N, C-alpha and C positions, 0 to 999 in steps of 0.2 A: 657865393658861399652860403650854404644853408645855415641858419642860425640854430644853435642848440636850444631846446626848450628846457627850462628849469621849472619843474612842476611842484616844487616844495618850498615852504618858508623855512625849513630846517637848514641851518647853516652848514651842518655836516653833509647833508644830502646835496645842497647846492654846490659845495666845494667838490664833492665826489663827481657830480655830473659835469662840472666844468673841467675837472682833471681828465675825465673820460673823453670829452671832446678834444682836449689838448692832445691826448695820446692819439686820437683818431687823426687829427690834423698833422701831427708829427710823422705818423706812419704814412699818411698820404703824401707828405712832402718828400719823404725818403723814396717812395715808389715812383713819383711822377715829376720831380723837380727837373730832371734832365731830359724830359720829353718835349720841351719847348711848346707846351700847349698855350693856345691863345688866351685862355681864361685862367692861367696860373696865378695863384696868390701865394706868396711866400709864407712859410710857417710863422715867422715873427710877426707878420701883419695880422694873421689870424689869432695869434697869441695875445696881441695887444687888444683885440676886440674882446677876448675872453676876460682879460684883466679888467677891462672897462666894465664888463657885465658884473664881475665879482665886486668891484668897487661900488657899483650902483646899489648893491644890496648889502653893503658892509660885510663882505665875505673875505676872509684871508686869501690872498692870491699868490702868496710866496711860493707855493709848490706847484703852481699851474704849469710852469715850463717843463717840469719833469714828467708830466702826464700821469697816467694811471696804469699800473702794471696788472697783468692778467692774474697774478696770484693774490691780489688784495681782496677781491670779492670772495674767493673760497676761504681765505684766512678769516675774514669777517664772519662768514657763515660758520666756520669752525668754532668761533668764540660766542656766537649769538644765536645759534639754531638748536632746535631739538634733535636734529639729525646727528647720527653717529659718525664722527670723523669725516666731515665733508671735504676738508683740505686733503686728507690722505687719499680719499676716493678721486679727487681732482688730479692729484699727482699720479695716481695709478693710471687713470684714463689718459693723461698727458703722456705718460711713459709708453702706453700702447700706441698712441697717435704718432709718437716720434720714433717708434721702433726700438725702444730701450729694452734690452734683454732682461733687466731686473723685473720689469713689469710682467712680461709674458712668462718668465720662469717662476715668478712668485705667485701668479694668479692661475695659471693653467694647471690642469692635472697632468702629471708626468708618469709615463710608463716606460721602463727600459728593459732591454733584453740583451744578452751577449751577442756579439757578432763572430764571424769566422776569423776576423782580424784580431790579433793579440792586442790587448789594451784599448780596444774600441768597443763601445756600447752603442746600440741603436736606441734612440730616444724618440718617443712620440708624445707630443703635447696635444692635449684635447681640452675643450671647454667643459667646465663643470657647471651645471645649472645652479647649484647652490652658491657657487662663487660669483656667478653672473648676478644673482639676486642680491648679493652683498653690495653691489654697485647700485642697483635700481632702488632698493629700499631707502637709502639716504637721499637719493634724488627725489623720491616721492615725499619724504619728510620735509625737504627744502621747499617743494612746491606747496605743501600744506602750510608751512610757515609764511610763504609769500602770500598765499590767498588770505590767511588770517590777518596779516598786516595790511593788505589791500582793503579788506573789509573794515578793519578798524579805522583806517584813514579816510575811507569813503564816508563814514558816519560821523567823523569829527567835525565840529563846527568851526 
């Protein structure tokens, strides 16, 4: 088992990193537990190692077993970033990735015209460059925030 590296003395950052590894190991266990691999290590064994790591640095380990959800990082960005609505942008991209109609109907430009069939319209969805930019600008702002925090922390003593 590869050991997670915890590169911060910040308790919140340590807890987040350990929860991320917990989620990784939980997902790995779901995917591979029934494959009868020779090097299989059960999730609970890996979780115990993570709890030991948390205890070694006096970090609260009570939520480690739940792992880390994919929505937590964009929610955090929404509350702490200069980017405009990163959580909404993440939801929109997730909607596209999972084929949710609300995302494509809300984001794409729509043109309709009547058809020869009564009560039926022909609809064409197309990309609008302005709407695409509405996704890329917040991502750019998040990257700027990341680089700023990285720079600040690299100069901290």
